[in-house]
C-alpha positions as CSV (number, residue, x, y, z in Angstrom):
1,X,41.6,65.5,-18.4
2,X,39.5,66.0,-21.6
3,X,38.1,69.3,-22.5
4,X,34.4,70.3,-22.4
5,X,32.6,68.3,-25.1
6,X,35.2,65.5,-25.1
7,X,34.5,61.8,-25.0
8,X,34.8,61.4,-21.2
9,X,32.3,64.2,-20.6
10,X,29.9,62.7,-23.2
11,X,30.3,59.3,-21.6
12,X,29.5,60.6,-18.1
13,X,26.5,62.5,-19.4
14,X,25.2,59.5,-21.2
15,X,25.7,57.3,-18.1
16,X,23.9,59.8,-15.9
17,X,21.1,60.2,-18.4
18,X,20.7,56.4,-18.6
19,X,20.6,56.1,-14.8
20,X,18.1,58.9,-14.5
21,X,15.8,57.1,-17.1
22,X,16.2,53.9,-15.1
23,X,15.2,55.6,-11.8
24,X,12.2,57.2,-13.5
25,X,11.0,53.9,-14.9
26,X,11.5,52.1,-11.6
27,X,9.5,54.7,-9.8
28,X,6.8,54.6,-12.5
29,X,6.4,50.8,-12.0
30,X,6.5,51.2,-8.2
31,X,9.9,49.5,-7.9
32,X,11.2,51.9,-5.2
33,X,13.9,49.7,-3.9
34,X,15.4,49.3,-7.4
35,X,15.2,53.1,-7.9
36,X,17.1,53.6,-4.6
37,X,19.7,51.1,-5.5
38,X,20.3,52.8,-8.9
39,X,20.5,56.2,-7.1
40,X,23.1,54.9,-4.5
41,X,25.3,53.4,-7.3
42,X,25.6,56.7,-9.2
43,X,28.9,58.5,-8.7
44,X,27.4,61.8,-9.9
45,X,23.9,63.1,-9.7
46,X,22.2,66.1,-11.3
47,X,19.0,67.9,-10.5
48,X,17.0,65.4,-12.7
49,X,18.3,62.6,-10.5
50,X,17.1,64.2,-7.3
51,X,13.8,65.3,-8.8
52,X,13.1,61.7,-9.9
53,X,13.7,60.4,-6.4
54,X,11.7,63.2,-4.6
55,X,8.7,63.0,-7.0
56,X,8.8,59.2,-7.0
57,X,8.7,58.9,-3.2
58,X,6.0,61.5,-2.9
59,X,3.8,59.9,-5.6
60,X,4.0,56.5,-3.9
61,X,3.0,57.9,-0.5
62,X,6.5,58.1,1.0
63,X,6.3,61.8,1.7
64,X,8.6,61.9,4.7
65,X,11.3,60.2,2.6
66,X,10.7,62.7,-0.2
67,X,11.3,65.6,2.2
68,X,14.4,63.9,3.5
69,X,15.8,63.5,0.0
70,X,15.1,67.2,-0.6
71,X,17.0,68.1,2.6
72,X,20.0,66.0,1.4
73,X,19.9,67.6,-2.0
74,X,20.3,71.0,-0.5
75,X,23.6,70.0,1.0
76,X,25.1,70.0,-2.5
77,X,25.8,73.7,-3.1
78,X,26.2,73.1,-6.8
79,X,22.5,72.2,-7.2
80,X,19.6,74.6,-7.1
81,X,16.0,73.4,-6.9
82,X,13.9,74.0,-10.0
83,X,10.1,74.1,-10.5
84,X,9.9,70.3,-10.6
85,X,11.8,69.9,-7.3
86,X,9.7,72.5,-5.5
87,X,6.3,71.3,-6.9
88,X,7.2,67.7,-5.7
89,X,8.5,68.7,-2.2
90,X,5.5,71.1,-1.6
91,X,3.1,68.3,-2.5
92,X,4.9,66.0,0.0
93,X,4.7,68.8,2.6
94,X,0.9,69.1,1.9
95,X,0.4,65.3,2.3
96,X,2.1,65.2,5.7
97,X,0.8,68.7,6.6
98,X,4.3,70.0,7.2
99,X,3.3,73.7,7.1
100,X,6.6,74.9,8.6
101,X,8.8,73.5,5.8
102,X,6.2,74.6,3.2
103,X,6.3,78.2,4.5
104,X,10.1,78.1,4.3
105,X,9.9,77.1,0.7
106,X,7.2,79.7,0.0
107,X,9.6,82.3,1.5
108,X,12.4,81.1,-0.8
109,X,10.1,81.5,-3.8
110,X,9.3,85.1,-2.8
111,X,12.9,86.0,-2.0
112,X,14.2,84.7,-5.3
113,X,11.3,86.0,-7.3
114,X,10.7,82.4,-8.5
115,X,7.9,81.8,-11.0
116,X,5.2,80.3,-8.9
117,X,2.7,79.6,-11.7
118,X,1.6,76.2,-12.8
119,X,2.5,73.1,-10.8
120,X,4.4,75.1,-8.1
121,X,1.5,77.4,-7.5
122,X,-1.0,74.6,-7.3
123,X,1.2,72.7,-4.9
124,X,1.3,75.9,-2.7
125,X,-2.5,76.2,-2.8
126,X,-2.8,72.5,-1.9
127,X,-0.4,72.9,1.0
128,X,-2.2,75.8,2.6
129,X,-5.6,74.3,2.0
130,X,-4.7,70.9,3.6
131,X,-3.1,72.7,6.5
132,X,-6.3,74.7,7.1
133,X,-4.9,78.0,5.9
134,X,-7.8,78.7,3.6
135,X,-7.5,82.5,3.5
136,X,-3.9,82.2,2.2
137,X,-4.9,79.5,-0.3
138,X,-7.8,81.6,-1.5
139,X,-5.4,84.6,-2.1
140,X,-3.1,82.4,-4.0
141,X,-6.0,81.3,-6.2
142,X,-6.9,84.9,-6.9
143,X,-3.3,85.8,-7.7
144,X,-2.7,82.8,-10.1
145,X,-6.2,82.7,-11.6
146,X,-8.9,80.1,-11.6
147,X,-7.9,78.8,-15.0
148,X,-4.6,77.5,-13.7
149,X,-6.1,75.6,-10.7
150,X,-5.6,71.9,-11.0
151,X,-7.8,69.1,-9.6
152,X,-5.7,68.3,-6.6
153,X,-5.6,72.0,-5.5
154,X,-9.3,72.3,-6.1
155,X,-10.2,69.2,-4.1
156,X,-7.9,70.3,-1.3
157,X,-9.7,73.7,-1.1
158,X,-13.1,72.0,-1.3
159,X,-12.2,69.6,1.6
160,X,-11.1,72.6,3.6
161,X,-14.3,74.5,3.0
162,X,-16.4,71.4,3.7
163,X,-14.8,70.9,7.1
164,X,-15.7,74.5,7.9
165,X,-19.2,74.0,6.6
166,X,-18.8,76.7,4.0
167,X,-19.4,75.3,0.6
168,X,-20.1,78.6,-1.2
169,X,-16.4,79.5,-2.0
170,X,-15.7,76.0,-3.3
171,X,-18.9,76.2,-5.5
172,X,-17.7,79.5,-6.9
173,X,-14.3,78.1,-7.8
174,X,-15.9,75.0,-9.3
175,X,-18.2,77.0,-11.5
176,X,-15.2,79.1,-12.7
177,X,-13.1,76.0,-13.6
178,X,-12.5,75.7,-17.3
179,X,-11.8,72.0,-17.3
180,X,-14.0,70.1,-14.9
181,X,-12.9,66.5,-15.0
182,X,-14.5,63.6,-13.2
183,X,-12.4,64.0,-10.1
184,X,-13.4,67.7,-9.7
185,X,-17.0,66.9,-10.3
186,X,-17.0,64.0,-7.9
187,X,-15.3,66.1,-5.2
188,X,-18.0,68.8,-5.7
189,X,-20.8,66.1,-5.4
190,X,-19.2,64.8,-2.1
191,X,-19.0,68.4,-0.9
192,X,-22.6,69.0,-1.6
193,X,-23.6,65.8,0.2
194,X,-21.5,66.5,3.3
195,X,-23.2,69.9,3.5
196,X,-26.7,68.5,3.1
197,X,-27.2,70.0,-0.4
198,X,-28.7,66.8,-1.8
199,X,-30.6,68.4,-4.7
200,X,-27.4,70.2,-5.9
201,X,-25.5,66.8,-5.8
202,X,-28.3,65.1,-7.8
203,X,-28.4,68.0,-10.4
204,X,-24.6,67.9,-10.9
205,X,-24.7,64.1,-11.3
206,X,-27.5,64.5,-13.9
207,X,-25.4,67.0,-15.8
208,X,-22.5,64.6,-15.8
209,X,-24.6,61.8,-17.3
210,X,-26.0,64.1,-20.0
211,X,-22.9,66.2,-20.9
212,X,-19.9,64.6,-19.2
213,X,-17.5,63.9,-17.8
214,X,-18.6,60.3,-17.5
215,X,-19.1,59.3,-13.8
216,X,-16.6,56.9,-12.4
217,X,-17.0,54.3,-9.6
218,X,-16.3,57.0,-6.9
219,X,-19.0,59.2,-8.3
220,X,-21.5,56.4,-8.3
221,X,-20.6,55.4,-4.7
222,X,-21.2,59.0,-3.7
223,X,-24.6,59.2,-5.4
224,X,-25.6,55.9,-3.7
225,X,-24.9,57.5,-0.4
226,X,-27.5,60.1,-1.4
227,X,-30.0,57.3,-1.8
228,X,-29.0,56.0,1.6
229,X,-29.5,59.4,3.2
230,X,-33.0,60.0,1.8
231,X,-33.8,56.2,1.9
232,X,-35.0,56.4,-1.7
233,X,-35.0,52.9,-3.2
234,X,-36.1,54.0,-6.6
235,X,-33.3,56.6,-6.8
236,X,-30.8,54.0,-5.7
237,X,-32.0,51.5,-8.3
238,X,-31.5,54.1,-11.0
239,X,-27.9,54.6,-9.9
240,X,-27.4,50.8,-9.7
241,X,-28.7,50.5,-13.3
242,X,-26.2,53.3,-14.4
243,X,-23.4,51.4,-12.7
244,X,-24.3,48.2,-14.6
245,X,-24.5,50.0,-17.9
246,X,-21.1,51.7,-17.3
247,X,-19.5,48.4,-16.3
248,X,-18.7,49.6,-12.8
249,X,-21.5,47.7,-11.0
250,X,-19.1,45.1,-9.5
251,X,-16.4,47.4,-8.4
252,X,-15.6,47.2,-4.7
253,X,-16.5,50.8,-3.9
254,X,-19.8,50.7,-5.8
255,X,-20.7,47.2,-4.4
256,X,-20.2,48.4,-0.8
257,X,-22.2,51.5,-1.4
258,X,-25.0,49.4,-3.0
259,X,-25.2,47.2,0.0
260,X,-25.5,50.2,2.3
261,X,-28.1,51.8,0.0
262,X,-30.4,48.8,-0.3
263,X,-30.1,48.2,3.5
264,X,-30.9,51.8,4.4
265,X,-33.8,51.9,1.9
266,X,-35.3,48.9,3.6
267,X,-34.4,46.2,1.0
268,X,-32.4,43.7,2.8
269,X,-33.0,41.3,-0.1
270,X,-31.3,43.8,-2.5
271,X,-28.3,44.1,-0.1
272,X,-28.0,40.3,0.0
273,X,-28.1,40.0,-3.8
274,X,-25.3,42.6,-4.3
275,X,-23.2,41.0,-1.6
276,X,-23.5,37.6,-3.3
277,X,-22.6,39.2,-6.7
278,X,-19.4,40.7,-5.5
279,X,-18.1,37.5,-3.9
280,X,-14.8,37.7,-5.9
281,X,-14.2,41.3,-4.7
282,X,-15.2,41.2,-1.1
283,X,-13.0,42.8,1.5
284,X,-13.4,43.8,5.1
285,X,-15.7,46.8,4.3
286,X,-18.0,44.5,2.2
287,X,-18.4,42.0,5.0
288,X,-18.8,44.7,7.5
289,X,-21.5,46.5,5.5
290,X,-23.5,43.3,5.2
291,X,-23.2,42.4,8.9
292,X,-24.4,45.9,9.9
293,X,-27.3,45.7,7.3
294,X,-28.4,42.3,8.7
295,X,-28.2,43.7,12.3
296,X,-30.2,46.7,11.5
297,X,-33.0,44.6,10.0
298,X,-33.2,42.3,12.9
299,X,-31.4,39.3,11.4
300,X,-29.0,39.0,14.3
301,X,-28.3,35.2,13.9
302,X,-27.6,35.6,10.2
303,X,-25.2,38.5,10.9
304,X,-23.2,36.5,13.4
305,X,-23.1,33.5,11.0
306,X,-21.7,35.8,8.4
307,X,-19.1,37.1,10.9
308,X,-18.0,33.6,11.8
309,X,-17.6,32.8,8.1
310,X,-15.6,35.9,7.6
311,X,-13.2,34.9,10.3
312,X,-13.0,31.4,8.9
313,X,-11.9,32.8,5.5
314,X,-9.2,34.8,7.2
315,X,-10.6,38.2,6.5
316,X,-9.5,40.7,9.2
317,X,-12.3,42.2,11.3
318,X,-11.9,45.9,12.2
319,X,-13.4,48.1,14.9
320,X,-16.4,48.9,12.7
321,X,-17.1,45.2,12.0
322,X,-17.3,44.7,15.8
323,X,-19.8,47.6,16.1
324,X,-22.0,45.6,13.7
325,X,-21.5,42.3,15.5
326,X,-22.3,43.8,19.0
327,X,-25.3,45.6,17.5
328,X,-26.6,42.3,16.1
329,X,-26.3,40.8,19.5
330,X,-28.2,43.7,21.1
331,X,-31.0,43.7,18.6
332,X,-31.9,40.0,19.2
333,X,-31.0,39.8,22.9
334,X,-27.9,37.5,22.6
335,X,-26.3,38.6,25.8
336,X,-23.8,35.8,26.3
337,X,-22.7,36.0,22.7
338,X,-22.2,39.7,23.0
339,X,-20.0,39.3,26.1
340,X,-18.0,36.7,24.2
341,X,-17.5,38.8,21.1
342,X,-16.5,41.9,23.2
343,X,-13.8,39.8,24.9
344,X,-12.7,38.3,21.5
345,X,-12.3,41.8,20.1
346,X,-10.0,42.9,22.9
347,X,-8.1,39.8,23.6
348,X,-7.7,38.0,20.3
349,X,-8.0,40.7,17.7
350,X,-6.3,43.4,19.8
351,X,-8.9,46.0,19.0
352,X,-9.2,48.6,21.7
353,X,-12.9,49.3,22.5
354,X,-14.2,52.7,21.5
355,X,-17.2,54.6,22.8
356,X,-19.3,52.9,20.1
357,X,-18.4,49.4,21.3
358,X,-19.2,50.4,25.0
359,X,-22.5,51.9,23.9
360,X,-23.4,48.6,22.1
361,X,-22.7,46.6,25.3
362,X,-24.8,49.0,27.4
363,X,-27.6,48.7,24.9
364,X,-27.3,44.9,24.9
365,X,-27.5,44.7,28.7
366,X,-30.2,47.4,29.0
367,X,-32.5,45.8,26.4
368,X,-32.2,42.5,28.2
369,X,-33.4,44.2,31.4
370,X,-30.0,43.9,33.1
371,X,-30.1,47.5,34.2
372,X,-27.8,47.3,37.2
373,X,-25.2,45.4,35.2
374,X,-25.4,48.0,32.5
375,X,-24.9,50.8,35.1
376,X,-21.9,49.0,36.6
377,X,-20.5,48.5,33.1
378,X,-20.7,52.3,32.6
379,X,-18.9,52.9,35.9
380,X,-16.2,50.4,35.0
381,X,-15.5,52.0,31.6
382,X,-11.8,53.1,31.3
383,X,-13.0,56.1,29.2
384,X,-15.5,58.8,30.1
385,X,-19.1,57.7,29.0
386,X,-20.7,60.0,26.4
387,X,-24.3,61.1,25.7
388,X,-25.0,57.9,23.7
389,X,-24.0,55.6,26.7
390,X,-26.1,57.4,29.2
391,X,-29.0,57.8,26.7
392,X,-29.0,54.1,26.0
393,X,-29.3,53.3,29.7
394,X,-32.0,55.9,30.1
395,X,-34.0,54.3,27.3
396,X,-33.8,51.0,28.9
397,X,-34.9,52.5,32.2
398,X,-38.0,53.8,30.4
399,X,-38.8,50.3,29.0
400,X,-38.3,48.6,32.4
401,X,-39.8,51.4,34.4
402,X,-36.9,52.1,36.8
403,X,-37.3,55.8,37.8
404,X,-34.4,55.9,40.3
405,X,-31.7,54.7,37.8
406,X,-33.4,56.8,35.1
407,X,-32.9,59.9,37.2
408,X,-29.2,59.1,37.6
409,X,-28.8,58.5,33.8
410,X,-30.7,61.7,32.9
411,X,-28.6,63.8,35.3
412,X,-25.3,62.5,34.0
413,X,-26.5,63.0,30.4
414,X,-27.6,66.6,31.1
415,X,-24.2,67.3,32.6
416,X,-22.6,66.5,29.2
417,X,-25.4,68.1,27.1
418,X,-27.7,70.4,29.1
419,X,-30.0,71.1,26.2
420,X,-30.7,67.5,25.4
421,X,-34.5,67.4,25.1
422,X,-34.5,63.6,24.9
423,X,-33.2,63.3,28.5
424,X,-36.0,65.4,29.9
425,X,-38.7,63.6,27.8
426,X,-37.4,60.2,28.7
427,X,-37.2,60.9,32.4
428,X,-40.7,62.5,32.4
429,X,-42.0,59.4,30.5
430,X,-40.5,57.0,33.0
431,X,-42.2,58.9,35.9
432,X,-45.5,58.9,33.9
433,X,-45.2,55.2,33.1
434,X,-44.8,54.5,36.8
435,X,-47.9,56.7,37.6
436,X,-45.8,59.4,39.2
437,X,-47.6,62.3,37.5
438,X,-46.2,64.9,39.9
439,X,-42.5,64.2,39.2
440,X,-43.4,63.9,35.5
441,X,-44.9,67.4,35.6
442,X,-42.0,68.8,37.5
443,X,-39.6,67.4,34.9
444,X,-41.5,68.9,32.0
445,X,-41.7,72.3,33.8
446,X,-38.0,72.2,34.3
447,X,-37.5,71.5,30.6
448,X,-39.8,74.5,29.8
449,X,-38.1,76.8,32.3
450,X,-34.7,76.1,30.8
451,X,-36.0,76.8,27.2
452,X,-35.4,73.2,26.0
453,X,-37.7,72.3,23.2
454,X,-38.9,68.7,22.8
455,X,-38.0,67.0,19.5
456,X,-41.0,66.5,17.4
457,X,-41.8,63.1,15.9
458,X,-42.1,62.9,12.1
459,X,-42.7,60.1,9.7
460,X,-42.3,60.2,5.9
461,X,-42.6,58.1,2.8
462,X,-41.8,58.6,-0.8
463,X,-44.5,58.3,-3.5
464,X,-43.6,58.8,-7.1
465,X,-40.3,60.6,-6.3
466,X,-42.1,63.0,-3.9
467,X,-41.5,62.8,-0.1
468,X,-44.6,63.2,2.1
469,X,-43.9,64.2,5.7
470,X,-46.4,63.7,8.6
471,X,-46.5,64.9,12.2
472,X,-48.8,63.6,14.9
473,X,-52.4,64.7,14.3
474,X,-51.2,66.3,11.1
475,X,-53.7,68.5,9.4
476,X,-51.5,70.1,6.8
477,X,-51.5,67.5,4.0
478,X,-53.7,68.4,1.0
479,X,-55.3,65.0,1.2
480,X,-55.9,65.1,5.0
481,X,-59.6,64.3,4.8
482,X,-59.0,61.1,2.8
483,X,-56.1,60.1,5.1
484,X,-58.1,60.6,8.3
485,X,-61.1,58.8,6.8
486,X,-58.8,55.8,5.9
487,X,-57.2,55.8,9.4
488,X,-60.6,55.9,11.1
489,X,-61.7,52.9,9.0
490,X,-58.5,50.9,9.8
491,X,-58.8,51.7,13.5
492,X,-62.3,50.2,13.7
493,X,-61.3,47.2,11.7
494,X,-58.2,46.3,13.6
495,X,-60.1,46.7,16.9
496,X,-62.6,44.1,15.6
497,X,-59.6,41.8,14.9
498,X,-58.5,42.0,18.6
499,X,-56.3,45.1,18.7
500,X,-56.4,46.9,22.0
501,X,-54.9,50.4,22.0
502,X,-52.0,50.8,24.4
503,X,-53.2,53.8,26.3
504,X,-50.2,53.6,28.6
505,X,-48.1,54.8,25.6
506,X,-49.8,58.2,26.1
507,X,-47.7,59.4,29.0
508,X,-50.1,62.2,30.1
509,X,-52.8,62.2,32.7
510,X,-55.8,62.2,30.3
511,X,-59.1,60.4,29.8
512,X,-59.0,57.1,28.0
513,X,-61.1,58.4,25.0
514,X,-58.7,61.3,24.5
515,X,-55.7,58.9,24.7
516,X,-57.4,56.7,22.1
517,X,-57.8,59.6,19.8
518,X,-54.2,60.7,20.2
519,X,-52.9,57.2,19.4
520,X,-55.0,56.8,16.3
521,X,-53.3,59.8,14.6
522,X,-49.6,59.1,15.4
523,X,-47.4,60.2,12.5
524,X,-46.5,56.7,11.3
525,X,-50.2,55.6,11.2
526,X,-51.0,58.7,9.1
527,X,-48.1,57.9,6.7
528,X,-49.4,54.3,6.4
529,X,-52.9,55.5,5.7
530,X,-51.7,57.8,3.0
531,X,-49.6,55.0,1.5
532,X,-52.6,52.7,1.3
533,X,-54.7,55.3,-0.6
534,X,-51.8,56.3,-2.9
535,X,-50.3,52.9,-4.0
536,X,-51.6,49.8,-5.8
537,X,-52.6,46.7,-3.7
538,X,-49.8,44.4,-2.7
539,X,-47.2,47.3,-2.9
540,X,-44.7,47.3,0.0
541,X,-44.9,50.5,2.1
542,X,-41.6,52.0,3.3
543,X,-42.0,54.4,6.2
544,X,-39.2,56.4,7.9
545,X,-39.5,57.9,11.4
546,X,-37.1,60.2,13.2
547,X,-37.8,58.8,16.7
548,X,-38.3,55.3,18.1
549,X,-41.7,53.7,17.2
550,X,-44.0,53.5,20.2
551,X,-45.5,50.3,21.6
552,X,-49.0,51.1,20.4
553,X,-47.9,51.8,16.8
554,X,-45.8,48.7,16.7
555,X,-48.8,46.5,17.8
556,X,-51.2,48.4,15.5
557,X,-49.0,48.1,12.4
558,X,-48.8,44.3,13.0
559,X,-52.6,44.2,12.8
560,X,-52.7,46.5,9.8
561,X,-50.2,44.4,7.8
562,X,-52.5,41.4,8.3
563,X,-55.6,43.4,7.5
564,X,-54.4,44.9,4.2
565,X,-52.2,41.9,3.2
566,X,-49.1,44.1,2.6
567,X,-45.6,44.2,3.9
568,X,-44.9,47.5,5.8
569,X,-41.3,48.4,6.5
570,X,-40.7,51.0,9.2
571,X,-37.3,52.4,9.8
572,X,-37.1,54.2,13.2
573,X,-34.1,55.8,14.8
574,X,-32.6,52.5,15.9
575,X,-33.5,49.8,13.4
576,X,-35.9,48.4,10.7
577,X,-39.2,46.7,11.4
578,X,-40.6,44.4,8.7
579,X,-44.3,43.9,9.4
580,X,-46.0,41.1,7.5
581,X,-49.0,38.8,8.1
582,X,-49.5,40.2,11.6
583,X,-45.9,39.8,12.9
584,X,-42.7,41.8,13.0
585,X,-39.1,40.8,12.1
586,X,-38.0,42.2,15.5
587,X,-40.1,39.5,17.3
588,X,-41.3,42.3,19.6
589,X,-37.7,42.8,21.0
590,X,-36.6,46.3,20.1
């Protein structure tokens, strides 16, 4: 046996070092099988060997295997974990939310007075944040100092606070960070958006574009979701231009976000153009986004053609794709096709229907007037129907004036959600539509007695980056006199063209003249009147509404579009309506 420092020891050391380097390189290139083979052929292993395997497995998403390697390493009493071992295994525990093992390692750190700064401390913070132990994570941040917090730990904390709806602590940490890279900034933007702080998200994005760090494709996709939320086409186009200038305009994430943005802002043409441009990068999400966009805009046949093409190309449909497909069938009344696709989803693609799929089928049958079949479909569901299922049936009962079934649907809905104002309103409206004023009054009184407030209808549009909101008979807008004058003028002109106000849309026992006056000043009509006096001729008007557009407004807007020679796009709670030359894209089926 050679002494310490002899040739045999140096040879063993050199061989071990070479093997460790090979393992590290294999892991770096994602060649996990080769790394494992190299590891298994080693006669001796040191802490670097085990660290390379644990870190490599964790970095490639094999966190359970990383934890298993750590457990096997501990069986060798000659080896003690160092900071690299512990940082890697804590990261693995965080990823699989193994709080029990993570706490054991934390206990070991405390007992041995181990230095928990740097990577180990950040891994601990990430572990507790991902496992919902935010108070412990926050204490660790305070102990280690904000300056030592890395991006992974910060984003984990942010996600935890976002889930709790408490963005303030995350914002404080973000503002204290010394090095805010693009990942941290993007995480903060997403946090703002998820908490409804749109202006904060926009301001941070503007700061990034001015001062850095430079936005990446994920930042741009997040900002495009802002445009989708506020339905601002101009804002979305600016982000699109930024994406093109930065060379990220054709990335999958940005492309998918652009499709959703253009569709939600009312520009189905813009969504089509983006979809065509990313033809080389399309995946399931891209096709699904376009199918849903077409369905929302009333192009059901085109949506189904796209779906069939998707299947022909061998692209796998998922459960969200089928929500779009079934919605497309519902929006255009393709009942038989809807039934066929529902069966195809279950039997051929092995996708178990969710509440969303069942709601689409109920909507499809209800819109077609097949109320009893829709009711039977609900009773046959293998899962408990939710508010959306019963609400969909109730809406159809309102359209087809079926008070008996409406009462059943409303009662079931209110058992699930007792303070749902829509259920009371819809049931009262069904009674009113059938001339049963007594039961309508009783329902409204019941609603009042129970302290349930009716949801108010609002419409809004954006003019020169400013959003203008209108309620029914709104008298708060600073240009109210001009708006009412324009609406009075339009009302007279469309009546001369043959428009007859649908006084049955006013579901109260009032005089015809009073109903006519109420109809004239519905929120979407006031928004359109304001748009006409505030924009150049031939400009497309884009109106958003928080409730379903009523029959009278739908008919009136068709006449208005012909009168003024403009396209008027209205997005209500269920879909888009493109009014042009006196007709609507929904073909009066909505």
